[in-house]
Biopython code that builds the backbone (N, CA, C, O; Angstrom):
import numpy as np
from Bio.PDB.StructureBuilder import StructureBuilder

atoms = [
    (1, "MET", "N", (85.141, 120.769, 102.298)),
    (1, "MET", "CA", (84.859, 119.947, 100.977)),
    (1, "MET", "C", (83.849, 119.054, 101.122)),
    (1, "MET", "O", (83.936, 118.352, 102.130)),
    (2, "GLU", "N", (82.860, 118.863, 100.371)),
    (2, "GLU", "CA", (82.032, 117.786, 100.788)),
    (2, "GLU", "C", (81.983, 116.382, 100.039)),
    (2, "GLU", "O", (81.594, 115.269, 100.393)),
    (3, "THR", "N", (82.922, 117.234, 98.029)),
    (3, "THR", "CA", (83.556, 115.487, 97.953)),
    (3, "THR", "C", (85.069, 116.102, 97.416)),
    (3, "THR", "O", (85.491, 117.237, 97.194)),
    (4, "VAL", "N", (85.647, 114.723, 97.332)),
    (4, "VAL", "CA", (87.095, 114.763, 96.622)),
    (4, "VAL", "C", (87.042, 113.606, 95.420)),
    (4, "VAL", "O", (86.677, 112.454, 95.656)),
    (5, "ASP", "N", (87.440, 114.050, 94.146)),
    (5, "ASP", "CA", (87.536, 112.864, 93.063)),
    (5, "ASP", "C", (88.662, 113.225, 92.540)),
    (5, "ASP", "O", (88.575, 114.177, 91.765)),
    (6, "PRO", "N", (89.976, 112.662, 92.750)),
    (6, "PRO", "CA", (91.469, 112.810, 92.272)),
    (6, "PRO", "C", (90.984, 111.648, 90.920)),
    (6, "PRO", "O", (90.155, 110.739, 90.959)),
    (7, "SER", "N", (91.992, 112.176, 89.616)),
    (7, "SER", "CA", (91.838, 111.091, 88.384)),
    (7, "SER", "C", (93.016, 111.445, 87.752)),
    (7, "SER", "O", (93.835, 112.299, 88.090)),
    (8, "LEU", "N", (93.015, 110.670, 86.758)),
    (8, "LEU", "CA", (94.276, 110.729, 85.822)),
    (8, "LEU", "C", (93.398, 110.920, 84.763)),
    (8, "LEU", "O", (92.206, 111.221, 84.824)),
    (9, "ALA", "N", (94.302, 110.656, 83.485)),
    (9, "ALA", "CA", (94.049, 110.556, 82.386)),
    (9, "ALA", "C", (93.004, 109.155, 81.832)),
    (9, "ALA", "O", (93.281, 108.145, 82.478)),
    (10, "PRO", "N", (91.817, 108.918, 80.715)),
    (10, "PRO", "CA", (91.517, 107.535, 80.680)),
    (10, "PRO", "C", (92.593, 106.720, 80.824)),
    (10, "PRO", "O", (93.762, 107.093, 80.733)),
    (11, "GLY", "N", (92.192, 105.527, 81.064)),
    (11, "GLY", "CA", (93.244, 104.730, 80.691)),
    (11, "GLY", "C", (94.832, 104.332, 81.588)),
    (11, "GLY", "O", (95.713, 103.484, 81.445)),
    (12, "SER", "N", (94.610, 105.303, 82.398)),
    (12, "SER", "CA", (95.871, 105.527, 83.226)),
    (12, "SER", "C", (95.753, 104.639, 84.754)),
    (12, "SER", "O", (94.665, 104.338, 85.246)),
    (13, "GLU", "N", (96.904, 104.342, 85.293)),
    (13, "GLU", "CA", (96.240, 103.547, 86.650)),
    (13, "GLU", "C", (95.192, 104.046, 87.348)),
    (13, "GLU", "O", (94.625, 105.118, 87.132)),
    (14, "VAL", "N", (94.928, 103.199, 88.244)),
    (14, "VAL", "CA", (93.715, 103.167, 89.384)),
    (14, "VAL", "C", (94.557, 103.743, 90.442)),
    (14, "VAL", "O", (95.555, 103.157, 90.862)),
    (15, "LEU", "N", (94.037, 105.256, 91.016)),
    (15, "LEU", "CA", (94.603, 105.846, 92.208)),
    (15, "LEU", "C", (93.614, 105.408, 93.421)),
    (15, "LEU", "O", (92.389, 105.292, 93.454)),
    (16, "THR", "N", (94.833, 105.167, 94.614)),
    (16, "THR", "CA", (94.282, 104.918, 95.885)),
    (16, "THR", "C", (94.274, 106.200, 96.775)),
    (16, "THR", "O", (95.281, 106.720, 97.254)),
    (17, "ARG", "N", (92.954, 106.644, 96.928)),
    (17, "ARG", "CA", (93.074, 107.569, 97.908)),
    (17, "ARG", "C", (92.078, 107.495, 99.312)),
    (17, "ARG", "O", (91.124, 106.730, 99.457)),
    (18, "ILE", "N", (92.571, 108.499, 100.287)),
    (18, "ILE", "CA", (92.225, 108.762, 101.592)),
    (18, "ILE", "C", (91.826, 110.152, 102.002)),
    (18, "ILE", "O", (92.551, 111.137, 102.141)),
    (19, "TYR", "N", (90.441, 110.028, 102.178)),
    (19, "TYR", "CA", (90.348, 111.489, 102.668)),
    (19, "TYR", "C", (89.526, 111.537, 104.183)),
    (19, "TYR", "O", (88.401, 111.080, 104.385)),
    (20, "ASP", "N", (90.152, 112.022, 104.893)),
    (20, "ASP", "CA", (89.524, 112.251, 106.249)),
    (20, "ASP", "C", (88.697, 113.359, 106.364)),
    (20, "ASP", "O", (88.009, 113.294, 107.383)),
    (21, "GLY", "N", (88.541, 114.192, 105.801)),
    (21, "GLY", "CA", (87.607, 115.517, 105.891)),
    (21, "GLY", "C", (88.694, 116.332, 106.155)),
    (21, "GLY", "O", (88.090, 117.335, 106.536)),
    (22, "LYS", "N", (89.726, 116.581, 106.214)),
    (22, "LYS", "CA", (90.805, 117.517, 106.194)),
    (22, "LYS", "C", (92.055, 117.247, 105.270)),
    (22, "LYS", "O", (92.691, 118.194, 104.808)),
    (23, "LYS", "N", (92.382, 115.983, 105.018)),
    (23, "LYS", "CA", (93.626, 115.967, 104.025)),
    (23, "LYS", "C", (92.953, 114.853, 103.066)),
    (23, "LYS", "O", (92.104, 113.988, 103.279)),
    (24, "LEU", "N", (93.765, 115.279, 101.799)),
    (24, "LEU", "CA", (93.424, 114.137, 101.001)),
    (24, "LEU", "C", (94.971, 113.224, 101.031)),
    (24, "LEU", "O", (95.954, 113.942, 101.215)),
    (25, "LYS", "N", (95.163, 112.184, 100.916)),
    (25, "LYS", "CA", (96.299, 111.206, 100.801)),
    (25, "LYS", "C", (95.959, 110.676, 98.958)),
    (25, "LYS", "O", (94.825, 110.538, 98.497)),
    (26, "VAL", "N", (96.865, 110.525, 98.417)),
    (26, "VAL", "CA", (96.708, 109.779, 96.995)),
    (26, "VAL", "C", (97.593, 108.975, 96.853)),
    (26, "VAL", "O", (98.592, 109.259, 97.514)),
    (27, "TYR", "N", (97.673, 107.966, 96.195)),
    (27, "TYR", "CA", (98.759, 106.693, 96.058)),
    (27, "TYR", "C", (98.992, 105.992, 94.863)),
    (27, "TYR", "O", (98.326, 104.957, 94.835)),
    (28, "TRP", "N", (99.524, 106.125, 94.099)),
    (28, "TRP", "CA", (99.997, 105.635, 92.843)),
    (28, "TRP", "C", (100.314, 103.884, 93.001)),
    (28, "TRP", "O", (101.020, 103.443, 93.908)),
    (29, "PRO", "N", (99.805, 103.207, 92.189)),
    (29, "PRO", "CA", (100.276, 101.855, 92.470)),
    (29, "PRO", "C", (101.840, 101.669, 91.973)),
    (29, "PRO", "O", (102.658, 100.914, 92.498)),
    (30, "THR", "N", (102.008, 102.308, 91.132)),
    (30, "THR", "CA", (103.637, 101.583, 90.723)),
    (30, "THR", "C", (104.433, 103.160, 91.192)),
    (30, "THR", "O", (103.960, 104.280, 90.994)),
    (31, "PRO", "N", (105.558, 102.879, 91.756)),
    (31, "PRO", "CA", (106.447, 104.305, 92.142)),
    (31, "PRO", "C", (107.119, 105.217, 91.178)),
    (31, "PRO", "O", (107.657, 104.882, 90.123)),
    (32, "PHE", "N", (107.040, 106.149, 91.567)),
    (32, "PHE", "CA", (107.702, 107.594, 90.866)),
    (32, "PHE", "C", (109.337, 106.875, 89.902)),
    (32, "PHE", "O", (110.043, 106.036, 90.461)),
    (33, "ALA", "N", (109.607, 107.305, 88.728)),
    (33, "ALA", "CA", (111.035, 107.039, 88.860)),
    (33, "ALA", "C", (111.481, 108.356, 89.038)),
    (33, "ALA", "O", (110.874, 109.413, 88.869)),
    (34, "PRO", "N", (112.914, 108.087, 89.493)),
    (34, "PRO", "CA", (113.794, 109.821, 89.502)),
    (34, "PRO", "C", (113.407, 110.615, 88.260)),
    (34, "PRO", "O", (113.759, 110.293, 87.125)),
    (35, "GLY", "N", (112.720, 111.589, 88.531)),
    (35, "GLY", "CA", (112.607, 112.923, 87.911)),
    (35, "GLY", "C", (111.309, 112.787, 87.216)),
    (35, "GLY", "O", (111.011, 113.730, 86.483)),
    (36, "GLU", "N", (110.308, 111.601, 87.317)),
    (36, "GLU", "CA", (109.052, 111.559, 86.745)),
    (36, "GLU", "C", (108.319, 112.605, 87.275)),
    (36, "GLU", "O", (108.333, 112.916, 88.466)),
    (37, "LYS", "N", (107.670, 113.157, 86.396)),
    (37, "LYS", "CA", (106.176, 113.969, 86.558)),
    (37, "LYS", "C", (104.939, 113.350, 86.039)),
    (37, "LYS", "O", (104.682, 113.100, 84.861)),
    (38, "ARG", "N", (104.071, 113.100, 87.278)),
    (38, "ARG", "CA", (102.400, 112.913, 86.812)),
    (38, "ARG", "C", (101.892, 113.899, 87.156)),
    (38, "ARG", "O", (102.282, 114.664, 88.038)),
    (39, "ALA", "N", (100.507, 114.024, 86.168)),
    (39, "ALA", "CA", (99.515, 115.232, 86.785)),
    (39, "ALA", "C", (98.424, 114.230, 87.264)),
    (39, "ALA", "O", (98.237, 113.016, 87.183)),
    (40, "LEU", "N", (97.693, 115.478, 87.888)),
    (40, "LEU", "CA", (96.812, 114.587, 88.954)),
    (40, "LEU", "C", (95.436, 115.714, 88.862)),
    (40, "LEU", "O", (95.646, 116.881, 89.194)),
    (41, "ARG", "N", (94.421, 115.411, 88.524)),
    (41, "ARG", "CA", (92.896, 116.403, 88.520)),
    (41, "ARG", "C", (92.649, 115.864, 89.741)),
    (41, "ARG", "O", (92.845, 114.762, 90.253)),
    (42, "LEU", "N", (92.052, 117.154, 90.177)),
    (42, "LEU", "CA", (91.055, 117.090, 91.637)),
    (42, "LEU", "C", (90.018, 117.783, 91.332)),
    (42, "LEU", "O", (90.184, 118.946, 90.966)),
    (43, "THR", "N", (88.541, 117.154, 91.424)),
    (43, "THR", "CA", (87.510, 117.727, 91.159)),
    (43, "THR", "C", (87.012, 117.823, 92.527)),
    (43, "THR", "O", (87.260, 117.004, 93.412)),
    (44, "TYR", "N", (86.208, 118.998, 92.665)),
    (44, "TYR", "CA", (85.929, 118.671, 94.628)),
    (44, "TYR", "C", (84.518, 119.513, 94.206)),
    (44, "TYR", "O", (84.054, 119.737, 93.088)),
    (45, "SER", "N", (83.912, 119.974, 95.853)),
    (45, "SER", "CA", (82.964, 121.123, 95.855)),
    (45, "SER", "C", (83.131, 120.856, 96.970)),
    (45, "SER", "O", (83.706, 119.954, 97.578)),
    (46, "ILE", "N", (82.135, 122.412, 97.416)),
    (46, "ILE", "CA", (82.170, 123.017, 98.894)),
    (46, "ILE", "C", (81.301, 123.511, 98.780)),
    (46, "ILE", "O", (81.013, 123.917, 97.655)),
    (47, "GLN", "N", (80.419, 123.739, 99.880)),
    (47, "GLN", "CA", (79.103, 124.260, 100.629)),
    (47, "GLN", "C", (79.831, 125.480, 101.713)),
    (47, "GLN", "O", (80.970, 125.331, 102.155)),
    (48, "GLN", "N", (79.074, 126.532, 101.999)),
    (48, "GLN", "CA", (79.294, 127.470, 102.590)),
    (48, "GLN", "C", (80.720, 127.402, 103.673)),
    (48, "GLN", "O", (80.810, 127.129, 104.870)),
    (49, "PRO", "N", (81.790, 127.804, 102.588)),
    (49, "PRO", "CA", (83.241, 127.990, 103.314)),
    (49, "PRO", "C", (83.023, 128.979, 104.264)),
    (49, "PRO", "O", (82.379, 130.021, 104.138)),
    (50, "VAL", "N", (83.712, 128.488, 105.369)),
    (50, "VAL", "CA", (83.752, 129.519, 106.590)),
    (50, "VAL", "C", (84.178, 130.670, 106.300)),
    (50, "VAL", "O", (83.481, 131.576, 106.757)),
    (51, "THR", "N", (85.398, 131.095, 105.486)),
    (51, "THR", "CA", (86.098, 132.144, 105.141)),
    (51, "THR", "C", (86.924, 132.054, 103.714)),
    (51, "THR", "O", (86.761, 131.122, 102.927)),
    (52, "GLY", "N", (87.822, 133.139, 103.492)),
    (52, "GLY", "CA", (87.777, 133.015, 102.205)),
    (52, "GLY", "C", (87.128, 133.314, 100.974)),
    (52, "GLY", "O", (87.828, 133.746, 100.058)),
    (53, "MET", "N", (85.910, 133.158, 100.800)),
    (53, "MET", "CA", (85.328, 133.217, 99.847)),
    (53, "MET", "C", (84.084, 133.837, 100.349)),
    (53, "MET", "O", (83.502, 133.369, 101.327)),
    (54, "PHE", "N", (83.668, 134.852, 99.724)),
    (54, "PHE", "CA", (82.381, 135.594, 100.199)),
    (54, "PHE", "C", (81.185, 136.103, 99.091)),
    (54, "PHE", "O", (81.525, 136.675, 98.055)),
    (55, "PHE", "N", (80.133, 135.908, 99.324)),
    (55, "PHE", "CA", (79.209, 136.062, 98.171)),
    (55, "PHE", "C", (78.349, 137.099, 98.477)),
    (55, "PHE", "O", (77.986, 137.202, 99.649)),
    (56, "SER", "N", (77.954, 137.888, 97.654)),
    (56, "SER", "CA", (76.969, 139.320, 98.103)),
    (56, "SER", "C", (75.482, 139.217, 96.958)),
    (56, "SER", "O", (75.693, 138.944, 95.776)),
    (57, "TYR", "N", (74.399, 139.398, 97.328)),
    (57, "TYR", "CA", (73.161, 138.912, 96.520)),
    (57, "TYR", "C", (72.096, 139.765, 97.165)),
    (57, "TYR", "O", (72.118, 139.981, 98.376)),
    (58, "PRO", "N", (70.940, 140.369, 96.178)),
    (58, "PRO", "CA", (70.015, 141.363, 96.611)),
    (58, "PRO", "C", (69.466, 139.908, 97.589)),
    (58, "PRO", "O", (69.727, 138.730, 97.344)),
    (59, "ASP", "N", (68.520, 140.545, 98.905)),
    (59, "ASP", "CA", (67.800, 139.850, 99.580)),
    (59, "ASP", "C", (66.339, 140.552, 100.060)),
    (59, "ASP", "O", (66.028, 141.568, 99.438)),
    (60, "GLN", "N", (65.591, 140.174, 100.921)),
    (60, "GLN", "CA", (64.483, 140.950, 101.192)),
    (60, "GLN", "C", (64.945, 142.070, 101.740)),
    (60, "GLN", "O", (64.589, 143.169, 101.316)),
    (61, "THR", "N", (66.024, 141.887, 103.026)),
    (61, "THR", "CA", (66.326, 143.108, 103.580)),
    (61, "THR", "C", (67.413, 144.210, 102.875)),
    (61, "THR", "O", (67.629, 145.320, 103.360)),
    (62, "ASN", "N", (67.982, 143.752, 101.779)),
    (62, "ASN", "CA", (68.706, 144.743, 100.787)),
    (62, "ASN", "C", (68.336, 144.230, 99.524)),
    (62, "ASN", "O", (69.161, 143.516, 98.953)),
    (63, "PRO", "N", (66.975, 144.515, 98.841)),
    (63, "PRO", "CA", (67.038, 144.076, 97.228)),
    (63, "PRO", "C", (67.779, 145.045, 96.511)),
    (63, "PRO", "O", (67.617, 144.923, 95.297)),
    (64, "LYS", "N", (68.603, 146.045, 96.871)),
    (64, "LYS", "CA", (69.635, 146.784, 95.865)),
    (64, "LYS", "C", (70.924, 146.517, 95.783)),
    (64, "LYS", "O", (71.779, 147.103, 95.119)),
    (65, "ARG", "N", (71.122, 144.810, 97.102)),
    (65, "ARG", "CA", (72.417, 144.827, 97.320)),
    (65, "ARG", "C", (73.066, 144.324, 95.705)),
    (65, "ARG", "O", (72.336, 143.828, 94.848)),
    (66, "PRO", "N", (74.376, 144.535, 95.530)),
    (66, "PRO", "CA", (75.056, 143.849, 94.356)),
    (66, "PRO", "C", (75.258, 142.898, 94.644)),
    (66, "PRO", "O", (75.232, 142.517, 95.814)),
    (67, "VAL", "N", (75.644, 141.895, 93.234)),
    (67, "VAL", "CA", (75.905, 140.681, 93.103)),
    (67, "VAL", "C", (77.057, 140.856, 93.122)),
    (67, "VAL", "O", (77.387, 141.961, 92.693)),
    (68, "TYR", "N", (78.377, 139.794, 93.665)),
    (68, "TYR", "CA", (79.525, 139.758, 93.486)),
    (68, "TYR", "C", (79.869, 138.335, 94.314)),
    (68, "TYR", "O", (79.069, 137.499, 94.733)),
    (69, "ALA", "N", (80.946, 138.345, 94.379)),
    (69, "ALA", "CA", (81.554, 137.194, 94.760)),
    (69, "ALA", "C", (83.267, 137.287, 94.850)),
    (69, "ALA", "O", (83.952, 137.252, 93.827)),
    (70, "ILE", "N", (83.828, 137.406, 96.156)),
    (70, "ILE", "CA", (85.421, 137.458, 96.555)),
    (70, "ILE", "C", (85.932, 136.826, 96.827)),
    (70, "ILE", "O", (85.264, 135.858, 97.191)),
    (71, "THR", "N", (87.082, 136.674, 96.930)),
    (71, "THR", "CA", (88.293, 135.893, 97.615)),
    (71, "THR", "C", (88.969, 136.760, 98.733)),
    (71, "THR", "O", (89.118, 137.982, 98.705)),
    (72, "ASP", "N", (89.199, 136.235, 99.332)),
    (72, "ASP", "CA", (90.419, 136.984, 100.867)),
    (72, "ASP", "C", (91.530, 135.617, 100.908)),
    (72, "ASP", "O", (91.218, 134.488, 101.285)),
    (73, "HIS", "N", (92.571, 135.946, 100.532)),
    (73, "HIS", "CA", (93.367, 134.685, 100.903)),
    (73, "HIS", "C", (94.339, 135.121, 102.000)),
    (73, "HIS", "O", (95.206, 134.294, 102.284)),
    (74, "GLU", "N", (94.341, 136.318, 102.686)),
    (74, "GLU", "CA", (95.254, 136.381, 103.763)),
    (74, "GLU", "C", (95.523, 135.126, 104.527)),
    (74, "GLU", "O", (95.028, 134.000, 104.476)),
    (75, "THR", "N", (96.393, 135.630, 105.198)),
    (75, "THR", "CA", (97.245, 134.550, 105.876)),
    (75, "THR", "C", (96.320, 133.202, 105.911)),
    (75, "THR", "O", (95.551, 133.601, 106.786)),
    (76, "GLU", "N", (95.875, 131.998, 105.618)),
    (76, "GLU", "CA", (95.725, 130.787, 105.766)),
    (76, "GLU", "C", (93.932, 130.924, 106.012)),
    (76, "GLU", "O", (93.307, 130.672, 107.042)),
    (77, "ARG", "N", (93.394, 131.418, 104.656)),
    (77, "ARG", "CA", (92.109, 131.600, 104.465)),
    (77, "ARG", "C", (91.826, 131.003, 103.295)),
    (77, "ARG", "O", (90.631, 130.796, 103.087)),
    (78, "ALA", "N", (92.660, 130.643, 102.409)),
    (78, "ALA", "CA", (92.566, 130.193, 101.404)),
    (78, "ALA", "C", (92.210, 128.512, 101.301)),
    (78, "ALA", "O", (92.029, 127.837, 100.287)),
    (79, "ARG", "N", (92.190, 128.230, 102.290)),
    (79, "ARG", "CA", (92.132, 126.454, 102.493)),
    (79, "ARG", "C", (90.806, 126.451, 102.773)),
    (79, "ARG", "O", (90.258, 125.420, 102.382)),
    (80, "TYR", "N", (90.041, 127.283, 103.346)),
    (80, "TYR", "CA", (88.473, 126.823, 103.483)),
    (80, "TYR", "C", (87.592, 126.916, 102.483)),
    (80, "TYR", "O", (86.409, 126.612, 102.631)),
    (81, "TRP", "N", (88.222, 127.453, 101.093)),
    (81, "TRP", "CA", (87.585, 126.827, 99.817)),
    (81, "TRP", "C", (88.417, 126.494, 98.758)),
    (81, "TRP", "O", (87.842, 126.523, 97.670)),
    (82, "LEU", "N", (89.749, 126.145, 98.728)),
    (82, "LEU", "CA", (90.246, 126.228, 97.992)),
    (82, "LEU", "C", (91.489, 125.181, 97.913)),
    (82, "LEU", "O", (92.602, 125.641, 98.167)),
    (83, "PRO", "N", (91.378, 123.853, 97.590)),
    (83, "PRO", "CA", (92.354, 123.094, 97.972)),
    (83, "PRO", "C", (94.084, 123.320, 97.729)),
    (83, "PRO", "O", (94.672, 123.019, 96.690)),
    (84, "CYS", "N", (94.533, 123.745, 98.595)),
    (84, "CYS", "CA", (96.257, 123.876, 98.762)),
    (84, "CYS", "C", (96.925, 124.384, 99.796)),
    (84, "CYS", "O", (96.462, 124.978, 100.769)),
    (85, "ILE", "N", (98.442, 124.033, 99.454)),
    (85, "ILE", "CA", (98.943, 124.312, 100.759)),
    (85, "ILE", "C", (98.931, 125.898, 101.278)),
    (85, "ILE", "O", (99.554, 126.693, 100.575)),
    (86, "ASP", "N", (98.409, 126.290, 102.201)),
    (86, "ASP", "CA", (97.928, 127.277, 102.380)),
    (86, "ASP", "C", (98.988, 127.663, 103.902)),
    (86, "ASP", "O", (98.558, 127.410, 105.027)),
    (87, "TYR", "N", (100.018, 128.129, 103.732)),
    (87, "TYR", "CA", (100.863, 128.696, 104.903)),
    (87, "TYR", "C", (101.634, 129.805, 104.232)),
    (87, "TYR", "O", (102.163, 129.826, 103.121)),
    (88, "PRO", "N", (101.551, 130.947, 105.411)),
    (88, "PRO", "CA", (102.408, 132.204, 105.033)),
    (88, "PRO", "C", (103.810, 132.245, 104.081)),
    (88, "PRO", "O", (104.185, 133.063, 103.241)),
    (89, "SER", "N", (104.603, 130.599, 104.753)),
    (89, "SER", "CA", (106.050, 130.719, 104.036)),
    (89, "SER", "C", (105.952, 129.989, 102.483)),
    (89, "SER", "O", (107.009, 129.731, 101.908)),
    (90, "VAL", "N", (104.621, 129.663, 101.819)),
    (90, "VAL", "CA", (104.690, 128.902, 100.624)),
    (90, "VAL", "C", (103.954, 129.717, 99.729)),
    (90, "VAL", "O", (102.789, 130.112, 99.786)),
    (91, "ARG", "N", (105.053, 129.936, 98.700)),
    (91, "ARG", "CA", (104.097, 130.682, 97.777)),
    (91, "ARG", "C", (103.410, 130.111, 96.423)),
    (91, "ARG", "O", (103.777, 130.329, 95.268)),
    (92, "THR", "N", (102.177, 129.220, 96.922)),
    (92, "THR", "CA", (101.644, 128.662, 96.000)),
    (92, "THR", "C", (101.264, 129.393, 94.451)),
    (92, "THR", "O", (100.752, 130.511, 94.508)),
    (93, "THR", "N", (101.492, 128.813, 93.154)),
    (93, "THR", "CA", (100.889, 129.400, 91.683)),
    (93, "THR", "C", (99.419, 128.980, 91.753)),
    (93, "THR", "O", (99.164, 128.002, 92.456)),
    (94, "LEU", "N", (98.738, 129.401, 91.315)),
    (94, "LEU", "CA", (97.530, 129.624, 90.847)),
    (94, "LEU", "C", (97.426, 129.647, 89.501)),
    (94, "LEU", "O", (98.373, 130.011, 88.802)),
    (95, "ARG", "N", (95.991, 129.170, 88.881)),
    (95, "ARG", "CA", (95.495, 129.776, 87.704)),
    (95, "ARG", "C", (93.849, 129.711, 87.540)),
    (95, "ARG", "O", (93.379, 128.573, 87.550)),
    (96, "PHE", "N", (93.264, 130.408, 87.445)),
    (96, "PHE", "CA", (92.231, 130.389, 87.593)),
    (96, "PHE", "C", (91.535, 131.168, 85.760)),
    (96, "PHE", "O", (91.972, 132.000, 84.964)),
    (97, "ASP", "N", (90.480, 130.418, 85.826)),
    (97, "ASP", "CA", (89.614, 130.595, 84.456)),
    (97, "ASP", "C", (88.603, 131.316, 85.423)),
    (97, "ASP", "O", (88.181, 130.817, 86.466)),
    (98, "LEU", "N", (88.199, 132.842, 84.824)),
    (98, "LEU", "CA", (86.834, 133.275, 85.104)),
    (98, "LEU", "C", (85.966, 133.328, 83.979)),
    (98, "LEU", "O", (86.163, 133.958, 82.939)),
    (99, "ILE", "N", (85.114, 132.707, 84.234)),
    (99, "ILE", "CA", (83.906, 132.565, 83.672)),
    (99, "ILE", "C", (82.693, 133.498, 84.252)),
    (99, "ILE", "O", (82.439, 133.427, 85.454)),
    (100, "ALA", "N", (81.837, 134.497, 83.285)),
    (100, "ALA", "CA", (80.792, 134.953, 83.895)),
    (100, "ALA", "C", (79.708, 135.442, 83.106)),
    (100, "ALA", "O", (80.026, 135.844, 81.988)),
    (101, "PRO", "N", (78.704, 135.493, 83.369)),
    (101, "PRO", "CA", (77.492, 136.014, 82.004)),
    (101, "PRO", "C", (77.840, 136.867, 81.401)),
    (101, "PRO", "O", (78.913, 137.333, 81.784)),
    (102, "LYS", "N", (77.233, 137.502, 80.255)),
    (102, "LYS", "CA", (77.871, 138.796, 79.550)),
    (102, "LYS", "C", (77.522, 139.774, 80.257)),
    (102, "LYS", "O", (78.306, 140.723, 80.215)),
    (103, "GLN", "N", (76.321, 139.935, 81.114)),
    (103, "GLN", "CA", (76.013, 141.073, 81.814)),
    (103, "GLN", "C", (77.137, 141.228, 82.950)),
    (103, "GLN", "O", (77.338, 142.400, 83.270)),
    (104, "MET", "N", (77.652, 140.584, 83.398)),
    (104, "MET", "CA", (78.642, 140.563, 84.506)),
    (104, "MET", "C", (80.133, 141.234, 83.789)),
    (104, "MET", "O", (80.390, 141.511, 82.617)),
    (105, "THR", "N", (80.973, 141.351, 85.074)),
    (105, "THR", "CA", (82.323, 141.625, 84.762)),
    (105, "THR", "C", (83.035, 140.470, 85.490)),
    (105, "THR", "O", (82.396, 139.926, 86.390)),
    (106, "ALA", "N", (84.023, 140.117, 85.273)),
    (106, "ALA", "CA", (84.863, 139.277, 85.641)),
    (106, "ALA", "C", (86.416, 139.777, 85.701)),
    (106, "ALA", "O", (87.120, 140.163, 84.768)),
    (107, "LEU", "N", (86.737, 139.648, 87.109)),
    (107, "LEU", "CA", (88.286, 140.740, 87.307)),
    (107, "LEU", "C", (88.941, 139.914, 87.966)),
    (107, "LEU", "O", (88.220, 139.091, 88.531)),
    (108, "GLY", "N", (90.239, 139.766, 88.165)),
    (108, "GLY", "CA", (91.271, 139.466, 89.038)),
    (108, "GLY", "C", (92.499, 139.899, 88.661)),
    (108, "GLY", "O", (92.827, 140.116, 87.494)),
    (109, "THR", "N", (93.200, 140.033, 89.636)),
    (109, "THR", "CA", (94.571, 140.511, 90.006)),
    (109, "THR", "C", (95.694, 139.470, 89.188)),
    (109, "THR", "O", (95.537, 138.270, 89.417)),
    (110, "GLU", "N", (96.489, 139.746, 88.522)),
    (110, "GLU", "CA", (96.988, 139.097, 87.587)),
    (110, "GLU", "C", (98.102, 139.393, 86.516)),
    (110, "GLU", "O", (97.917, 140.373, 85.795)),
    (111, "LEU", "N", (99.206, 138.667, 86.348)),
    (111, "LEU", "CA", (99.879, 138.631, 84.791)),
    (111, "LEU", "C", (99.090, 138.192, 84.018)),
    (111, "LEU", "O", (98.663, 137.044, 84.141)),
    (112, "ARG", "N", (98.768, 138.882, 83.187)),
    (112, "ARG", "CA", (97.836, 138.398, 81.879)),
    (112, "ARG", "C", (99.038, 137.904, 80.751)),
    (112, "ARG", "O", (99.938, 138.645, 80.356)),
    (113, "LEU", "N", (98.879, 136.764, 80.414)),
    (113, "LEU", "CA", (99.614, 135.650, 79.772)),
    (113, "LEU", "C", (98.788, 135.691, 78.268)),
    (113, "LEU", "O", (99.356, 135.393, 77.218)),
    (114, "SER", "N", (97.454, 136.082, 78.338)),
    (114, "SER", "CA", (97.183, 135.997, 77.091)),
    (114, "SER", "C", (96.053, 136.478, 76.725)),
    (114, "SER", "O", (95.199, 136.409, 77.609)),
    (115, "PRO", "N", (95.710, 136.958, 75.721)),
    (115, "PRO", "CA", (94.162, 138.047, 75.245)),
    (115, "PRO", "C", (92.846, 137.903, 76.504)),
    (115, "PRO", "O", (92.704, 136.755, 76.924)),
    (116, "PHE", "N", (92.337, 138.483, 76.831)),
    (116, "PHE", "CA", (91.227, 138.279, 77.709)),
    (116, "PHE", "C", (90.004, 137.966, 76.768)),
    (116, "PHE", "O", (89.590, 138.738, 75.904)),
    (117, "LYS", "N", (89.542, 136.861, 77.027)),
    (117, "LYS", "CA", (88.487, 136.351, 76.447)),
    (117, "LYS", "C", (86.755, 135.923, 77.115)),
    (117, "LYS", "O", (86.524, 135.477, 78.239)),
    (118, "LEU", "N", (85.921, 136.172, 76.223)),
    (118, "LEU", "CA", (84.841, 136.252, 76.787)),
    (118, "LEU", "C", (83.803, 135.096, 76.518)),
    (118, "LEU", "O", (83.397, 134.929, 75.367)),
    (119, "TYR", "N", (83.324, 134.225, 77.638)),
    (119, "TYR", "CA", (82.530, 133.251, 77.066)),
    (119, "TYR", "C", (81.033, 133.292, 77.150)),
    (119, "TYR", "O", (80.317, 132.389, 77.584)),
    (120, "SER", "N", (80.638, 134.490, 76.665)),
    (120, "SER", "CA", (79.063, 134.775, 76.783)),
    (120, "SER", "C", (78.513, 133.507, 76.350)),
    (120, "SER", "O", (77.432, 133.476, 76.939)),
    (121, "GLU", "N", (78.617, 132.389, 75.637)),
    (121, "GLU", "CA", (77.659, 131.492, 74.793)),
    (121, "GLU", "C", (77.644, 130.678, 76.412)),
    (121, "GLU", "O", (76.608, 130.160, 76.830)),
    (122, "ARG", "N", (78.868, 130.665, 77.166)),
    (122, "ARG", "CA", (78.536, 129.335, 77.896)),
    (122, "ARG", "C", (77.437, 129.516, 78.813)),
    (122, "ARG", "O", (77.449, 130.692, 79.175)),
    (123, "LYS", "N", (76.403, 128.817, 79.400)),
    (123, "LYS", "CA", (75.764, 128.606, 80.527)),
    (123, "LYS", "C", (76.080, 128.784, 81.844)),
    (123, "LYS", "O", (76.630, 127.848, 82.424)),
    (124, "VAL", "N", (75.831, 129.852, 82.468)),
    (124, "VAL", "CA", (76.821, 130.035, 84.163)),
    (124, "VAL", "C", (75.416, 129.883, 84.716)),
    (124, "VAL", "O", (74.326, 130.130, 84.201)),
    (125, "GLY", "N", (75.812, 129.315, 86.138)),
    (125, "GLY", "CA", (74.575, 128.568, 87.502)),
    (125, "GLY", "C", (73.773, 127.989, 86.657)),
    (125, "GLY", "O", (72.796, 127.362, 87.064)),
]
sb = StructureBuilder()
sb.init_structure("model")
sb.init_model(0)
sb.init_chain("A")
sb.init_seg("    ")
for serial, (resi, resn, name, xyz) in enumerate(atoms, 1):
    if name == "N":
        sb.init_residue(resn, " ", resi, " ")
    sb.init_atom(name, np.array(xyz, "f"), 0.0, 1.0, " ", f" {name:<3s}", serial, name[0])
structure = sb.get_structure()
């Protein structure tokens, strides 16, 4: 990951974070009460993941190559592009909101909980 920015809702406590390039540790200034839940939003970016996410696009050697991006979360590959606990014994629940230009198709394997929406008015890229 290139950058990591954990944050809470505006006006919330300021968090202390330590990121060593491999692990992110986040500390709240006040202890958790028993049973208390808190939310954390993590903003990150990544450049050229080692594995787990692959891209295809036309180039000089293959100008007709299709444009697509795919993910492969086979054993311990998600960790290279997605901040998650990535072990075979841990079943992490994820939610993805896929947004694509109108001329493209966004596909995912999931249990659809709401009607599929196209966001054609949003600029992508």
